[in-house]
C-alpha positions in Angstrom: 28.4 21.2 20.5 26.3 18.2 19.2 24.7 17.7 22.6 23.9 21.6 22.6 22.1 20.7 18.8 20.4 17.7 20.0 18.3 19.6 22.5 16.6 21.7 20.1 16.6 20.2 16.7 13.0 18.4 17.7 11.5 22.1 18.8 13.3 24.4 16.5 10.6 26.9 16.4 11.1 27.4 20.6 14.6 27.9 20.1 15.6 29.2 16.6 18.8 30.6 17.4 20.3 27.4 19.1 18.9 25.5 16.1 20.8 27.9 13.7 23.7 27.0 15.7 23.3 23.4 14.5 23.7 24.1 10.7 26.8 22.9 9.5 28.3 22.9 6.1 27.7 19.5 5.3 23.8 19.9 6.1 23.6 23.1 3.7 25.2 20.4 1.3 23.1 18.0 1.7 19.9 20.3 1.8 20.7 21.8 -1.5 21.7 18.6 -3.2 18.4 16.9 -2.2 16.1 19.8 -2.9 17.7 20.5 -6.6 17.0 16.6 -6.7 20.8 15.4 -7.4 22.5 12.5 -6.3 26.3 12.8 -5.2 27.3 11.4 -8.2 25.5 14.2 -10.3 26.6 17.2 -8.1 30.2 15.8 -8.6 29.7 16.1 -12.2 28.4 19.4 -11.9 30.8 21.0 -9.6 33.8 19.2 -10.7 34.6 17.7 -7.3 34.9 14.2 -6.4 32.0 12.0 -5.2 33.8 10.7 -2.1 34.8 14.1 -1.2 31.0 15.2 -1.6 30.1 12.6 1.0 32.7 13.5 3.5 31.6 16.9 3.2 27.9 15.9 3.7 29.2 13.8 6.7 30.7 16.6 8.1 34.1 14.7 8.4 36.0 17.7 6.9 34.8 20.9 6.2 35.1 22.6 3.1 36.4 26.4 2.5 33.8 28.8 2.0 34.8 29.4 -1.6 34.1 25.5 -2.3 31.0 25.5 -0.3 29.5 28.3 -2.3 30.6 26.7 -5.6 28.8 23.2 -4.4 25.7 25.5 -3.4 25.9 27.1 -6.8 26.0 24.0 -8.6 22.6 23.0 -6.9 21.0 26.2 -8.0 21.4 28.0 -4.6 24.0 30.3 -3.0 24.6 31.5 1.0 23.2 35.2 1.7 26.0 36.0 4.0 25.9 39.4 6.3 27.1 39.9 9.7 24.9 40.2 12.3 25.3 40.8 16.2 26.4 37.5 18.1 23.8 36.4 20.8 25.0 33.6 23.1 22.8 30.6 24.1 19.8 31.2 26.0 21.1 30.6 29.6 17.5 30.5 31.1 16.4 28.1 28.5 19.2 26.3 29.3 18.4 26.0 32.7 14.9 25.3 32.2 15.8 22.3 29.7 18.1 20.6 31.9 15.5 20.8 35.0 13.1 19.2 32.5 15.7 16.1 31.5 16.2 15.5 35.1 12.7 14.9 35.7 10.3 12.1 35.1 7.6 12.5 32.6 5.0 12.5 35.9 7.0 15.2 37.6 6.9 17.4 34.3 3.1 16.9 33.8 2.7 17.9 37.6 5.0 20.8 37.5 3.0 22.0 34.1 -0.1 21.8 35.6 0.6 23.7 38.5 2.3 26.3 36.7 -1.2 26.5 34.6 -3.3 26.8 38.0 -1.2 30.2 38.8 
């Protein structure tokens, strides 16, 4: 999953579904905490959770339960908006284009772009 995520993080606009797949509980906790302007220690005090455990969650060493995740986010002033949506798998065509591009030199990629532009 990590390789899959790394391909898209730098260009989330072109592959938003793939980028969303990279959102982990640790990322959510860290984003909520930093957006709230809190240190891990301050979040620990607000939530009643151990600071070291918060650090492990943020690094995705362990995964908190959904209830714990919501408690932590609420302690930061945020909440999760949960709903069921149809699952769409990865974009196979985009994956193939990326794999092809990664196998080319920068000059080959540039030539292919120029050739496609002339069409």
